[in-house]
C-alpha positions, 0 to 999 in steps of 0.5 A: 195739767200745765194749762190748768196751772197756767189759768191758775196762776192767770187767775191769781195775776187777775186778782192781784191786779184787782187788789192792786186797783182797790188799793190805789183807788183807796190811797187816791181817794184819801189823798183827794179828801186830805188834800181837800181837808188841807185847802179847806184848812188853809182857806179858813185860816186865810179868811179868819186872818182876814176876819180879824184885821177887819175886827181890829180895824173896827177897834181902831175906828172906836177909838178914833170917836173916843179920841175925838173932841167932845163935850157930852155923850148920850144916846141917839133915837136908835140907842147908838152911843153919841159923841158930840159937842154941846152945840146942835145934837147929831146922830151915831156915826155909821158903825157897820160898812163893807171893807174889801170883800168882807165887812166890818162892824163895831158897837160902843157902850159907855160903861159910866153909864153903868154901876162901878162894882169896886165902889159900890155899897151894898145897897146899889149892888142889892138893888142892881141884883134886883133889877136882873131878876134874883130873888131876895135870898140870892140877892143878900149872898151875892151883895155880902159876898161881893163884899167879902170878896173886895174887902182885905179882911177875913171878917165874913159878912152876915150871907158872904163867904172868905177863904174857908167856903172857897177852899171847900169847892171841889175846885177850890180858890181864895177870895181875891181880897181885892177889886175885881179887875174883870166882870167875868171875876164876879162868877167865882164870887159865891152865889153868882152862876152863868144864868145871872151873870150873863142872863138866863139861857145865855151862856153854859154852866162852867165848873167855876161857879162858886154856888148855884142857888136853888131857885132858877129865875128868868134872870136879865143878866147883871153884866149889862149894868155894872163895870169895874172902870170909871171913877164911880159917877153916873153918866145921867144920859147913857144910864138904864133906868135900873141903874138909875134907880140903884143910884139915885132912887126911883123918884130921881130916877123917874126925873132924869128919865123924864127930862131925858125924854124932853133931851139929853142934859148938856150940864151935869145934874142930880150928882151925875155927869154927861161926858165919860171917858171909860168905854166897851167896845165890841168889833167883828170882822167878817170875811168875803162876806161869808159865816167866818167872822173874829171878834174882839172886845176891849174897854178903853179908858180916855186920860183926862185932858189928853188925847190918850187912851189906857187899854184896861181890857182886850180880848182877841180870842172870840171866834 
């Protein structure tokens, strides 16, 4: 009986040892996984920090170009913005290059090659919407609603909207009754959707779209044609054909395009300008050649007659 009891106790002890070993194995596995996760998180944080400062250096490189001594802006054969003196043509600077173990890239877009949405007439807005592939009924709604959003009264345009419309939405808000500070504000305006703003298939549907049109067309995106900065004059060297048509009409736009193909304008013409002072910057920093990057977007205005800038927009939370 004693031997059986001893063998039973021995079996129980063996089972307990197995349980302890299994528990220790689980704990060690969990600890190893936790350590790997923490190491990976620390590495990602380090690489993101590196990518951020690389992107910031790209913004500073762009600002250096904006602050350079130039008389005219135009697009080179690759469509890149050039800052140049009148004597002699040149190409844009190289805007993608290695830096340490990472890489920097940046792009500069002339915001005065776009329509200032805060100054545009209804006709100009309507033509830009047409250029983006938007159908007539929705053009009328958006054009009138933009005018209502900008004006300080509560009188509604024929197809527009004021507070009484926006306050009935599932997520209510009031019309601004003032100028647009950022382009993204347009998504709050009646009729404007993410597809209309960014282009078809280029952005997810958001909560705060004021209204979705029943027609789902193939939109090129109005954001590429408009800005909230500048004095309202168009740079005839950098504006796309759609903007030129909206501002000057198709006949004059065709004349400008034809002359531009023969060589960029060195002097202002057609009521337009050739030297811009408002620019949009997009800079990316890539850490150690890997997939992690950080993107910074900014809108910069150069002060007239001074090598100084004013930051009109800054977004560095883009990953």
